[in-house]
C-alpha positions as CSV (number, residue, x, y, z in Angstrom):
1,C,92.6,100.8,72.3
2,T,89.8,98.9,70.7
3,V,90.2,96.3,68.9
4,K,89.7,95.8,65.5
5,S,89.0,92.8,63.0
6,P,92.6,92.7,61.0
7,S,94.4,92.6,64.7
8,Q,92.1,90.0,66.3
9,S,92.2,87.8,63.1
10,A,96.2,88.0,63.0
11,M,96.1,87.5,66.8
12,D,93.8,84.2,66.4
13,T,96.0,82.8,63.2
14,L,99.3,83.4,65.3
15,I,97.9,81.7,68.3
16,L,96.3,78.9,66.8
17,K,100.4,78.1,65.0
18,C,102.1,78.5,67.9
19,K,99.8,76.7,70.0
20,A,100.3,73.7,67.8
21,L,104.3,73.9,68.4
22,G,103.0,72.0,72.0
23,K,104.6,75.2,73.6
24,P,103.8,77.4,76.5
25,L,102.2,80.7,75.5
26,V,101.7,84.1,76.7
27,V,99.5,86.6,74.7
28,A,99.7,90.2,76.2
29,G,98.3,93.0,75.0
30,C,94.6,95.2,74.5
31,V,93.7,92.7,71.7
32,P,93.3,89.7,74.3
33,Q,92.3,92.0,77.3
34,G,88.9,92.9,74.6
35,S,88.8,89.1,73.6
36,Q,88.9,87.4,76.7
37,N,86.7,84.7,76.0
38,L,87.8,83.6,73.1
39,K,88.6,80.0,72.3
40,E,91.4,80.6,70.5
41,L,92.8,82.1,74.4
42,E,91.8,78.3,76.2
43,G,95.2,77.1,77.9
44,V,97.0,79.9,76.6
45,S,98.3,82.6,79.6
46,V,96.8,86.3,79.2
47,I,98.0,89.6,80.3
48,G,96.7,92.8,79.9
49,V,98.0,96.1,78.9
50,Q,97.7,97.6,83.1
51,Q,99.2,94.0,84.4
52,I,102.6,94.4,82.2
53,D,104.7,95.1,85.3
54,R,104.1,91.3,86.6
55,V,105.0,89.8,82.9
56,V,107.9,87.8,84.4
57,E,105.9,86.6,87.2
58,V,103.7,85.5,84.3
59,V,105.7,84.0,82.4
60,E,107.4,82.2,85.3
61,E,104.1,80.5,85.7
62,T,103.1,79.4,82.6
63,L,106.8,77.6,82.2
64,K,105.6,76.2,84.9
65,G,102.7,74.6,83.4
66,H,99.9,77.1,84.5
67,E,97.6,79.1,83.0
68,V,97.5,82.9,84.4
69,R,94.9,85.5,83.6
70,L,95.7,89.0,84.3
71,L,92.8,91.2,83.2
72,R,91.7,93.5,85.5
73,R,92.3,97.2,85.0
74,S,94.3,98.5,87.2
75,S,96.7,101.7,87.5
76,L,100.4,101.1,86.5
77,P,103.4,102.3,88.8
78,A,105.3,105.2,87.9
79,L,107.9,105.2,86.1
80,D,109.8,108.4,86.9
81,L,111.0,108.9,83.3
82,P,112.0,112.3,82.0
83,K,109.5,113.5,79.4
C-alpha cells in the first residue's frame, strides 16, 4: 500500500499520545513500513506487513524493554485457508 498523508498524520498523533503514557509500544503495518525514519518511531518497536507472522515475538521482546525493527520485505508462509 502507499502511505497517504491523513494516515501518516493519524499514526504520528497516536504514537505521540501512546509514548506520553510511558508504555512499551509496537507499531505495525504499511504506514510505519513506508515511514521508517520518522522521529516519532524512535524508541518504538516497528513491524512491517510482511513480518506480521512474528508479531508475538516482537511484542514479547518489546515488553522486555527491547526495541525491535522488522521492516524487510519477505514472503509470508502459506495459510492453507479455503478461498
